[in-house]
C-alpha positions in Angstrom: 0.0 0.0 0.0 2.8 2.4 0.9 4.4 1.6 -2.5 1.3 2.7 -4.3 1.2 6.0 -2.5 4.9 6.5 -3.2 4.5 5.8 -6.9 1.5 8.1 -7.0 3.5 10.9 -5.4 6.4 10.5 -7.8 4.0 10.4 -10.8 2.2 13.6 -9.7 5.6 15.3 -9.1 6.9 14.4 -12.5 3.7 15.6 -14.3 3.8 18.9 -12.5 7.4 19.5 -13.6 6.5 19.2 -17.3 6.9 22.7 -18.8 3.8 24.3 -20.3 3.4 24.4 -24.0 4.0 27.7 -25.8 2.7 29.2 -29.0 -0.8 27.8 -28.7 -4.0 29.0 -30.4 -7.6 28.9 -29.3 -10.6 29.1 -31.6 -13.2 31.8 -31.0 -16.0 32.5 -33.4 -14.1 30.6 -36.2 -11.0 32.8 -35.6 -7.8 31.4 -34.3 -6.3 33.6 -31.5 -3.0 33.4 -29.8 -3.4 32.1 -26.2 -1.0 31.3 -23.4 2.8 31.6 -23.3 4.4 32.7 -26.5 8.0 33.1 -27.8 8.3 35.2 -31.0 11.6 35.4 -33.0 12.7 37.7 -35.7 16.1 38.3 -37.3 17.1 41.8 -38.4 20.3 43.8 -39.2 20.4 44.7 -35.5 20.5 41.0 -34.4 18.1 38.3 -33.4 15.0 39.5 -31.6 13.3 37.2 -29.2 10.1 38.3 -27.4 8.6 36.3 -24.6 5.2 36.8 -22.9 1.6 35.7 -22.8 -1.6 36.2 -24.9 -5.1 36.0 -23.6 -7.7 35.4 -26.4 -5.4 37.2 -29.0 -4.4 40.1 -26.8 -1.0 40.6 -25.1 -1.2 40.5 -21.3 1.2 40.9 -18.4 4.9 41.3 -18.9 6.6 41.0 -22.3 10.3 41.1 -22.7 12.3 41.5 -25.9 15.9 40.5 -26.2 18.5 41.2 -28.9 21.2 38.6 -29.0 20.3 37.6 -25.4 20.4 41.2 -24.0 17.3 42.9 -22.8 16.1 45.5 -25.3 12.5 46.2 -24.2 10.1 45.4 -21.4 6.3 46.0 -21.8 3.6 45.6 -19.1 0.1 45.2 -20.5 -2.8 46.2 -18.3 -6.2 46.4 -20.2 -5.7 49.3 -22.6 -2.5 50.7 -21.0 1.0 49.6 -21.9 4.0 50.6 -19.8 7.2 50.4 -21.9 10.9 50.5 -21.1 13.8 50.4 -23.6 17.3 49.5 -22.5 20.8 50.3 -23.5 23.2 47.4 -24.2 24.6 47.9 -20.7 21.2 47.1 -19.1 20.4 50.7 -18.0 17.0 52.2 -18.9 17.1 54.3 -22.1 13.4 55.3 -22.5 10.4 54.8 -20.2 6.8 55.7 -20.9 3.3 54.5 -21.5 0.9 54.2 -24.4 -2.8 53.5 -24.8 -4.8 51.5 -27.2 -8.4 52.2 -28.2 -10.6 50.0 -30.4 -13.1 51.9 -32.6 -14.8 50.9 -35.9 -12.9 47.6 -35.9 -9.5 49.4 -35.9 -7.0 49.5 -33.1 -5.6 53.0 -32.4 -2.2 53.0 -30.5 -0.6 56.2 -29.2 1.9 57.6 -26.7 0.3 58.9 -23.6 1.7 60.8 -20.6 5.4 61.4 -19.8 8.1 59.7 -21.8 11.4 59.9 -20.0 14.8 59.6 -21.8 18.0 58.7 -19.9 21.7 58.7 -20.8 23.8 55.6 -20.7 24.7 56.3 -17.1 21.1 56.3 -16.1 20.6 60.1 -15.6 17.3 61.6 -16.7 18.0 64.0 -19.6 14.8 64.7 -21.4 11.0 64.4 -20.9 8.4 64.5 -23.7 4.7 64.8 -22.7 2.0 63.3 -24.9 -1.8 63.5 -25.0 -3.4 60.8 -27.2 -0.3 60.7 -29.4 0.2 64.4 -29.7 3.4 65.9 -28.2 2.3 68.7 -25.8 5.5 69.6 -24.2 9.3 68.8 -24.0 11.6 69.4 -21.1 15.4 69.2 -21.5 17.1 68.5 -18.2 20.7 69.2 -19.2 22.4 72.5 -18.5 23.1 74.9 -21.4 26.6 76.3 -21.3 
């Protein structure tokens, strides 16, 4: 009897260690939509891009990270219609940080910058801020001293 429980425990442990499948589709209203964990790859002149994140019924959700040749290039956090974005220098420091918004109207998705977009130098010092309202730049602030 103890052996059966032991074998059951080992089986459950091994099954729970199997990694989840990625790049899966679900069918909704005869349309296939991305769902679950995804890994997307693309080769360009800049290098090999690899993006990792999750889809829910065709929409990106949660945290997405993009790497170029195994170095972080971009991080996006999706929350409903808001996207917080960070771009990175090759040294890992934040280069640009801001947010964007998406709106769906007339079966089109409109994406635009929103709020403050902050620009940093390679040492991590804030040097510039651009302010946006629905994609229109409303203000710019340079934070470097003019000699």
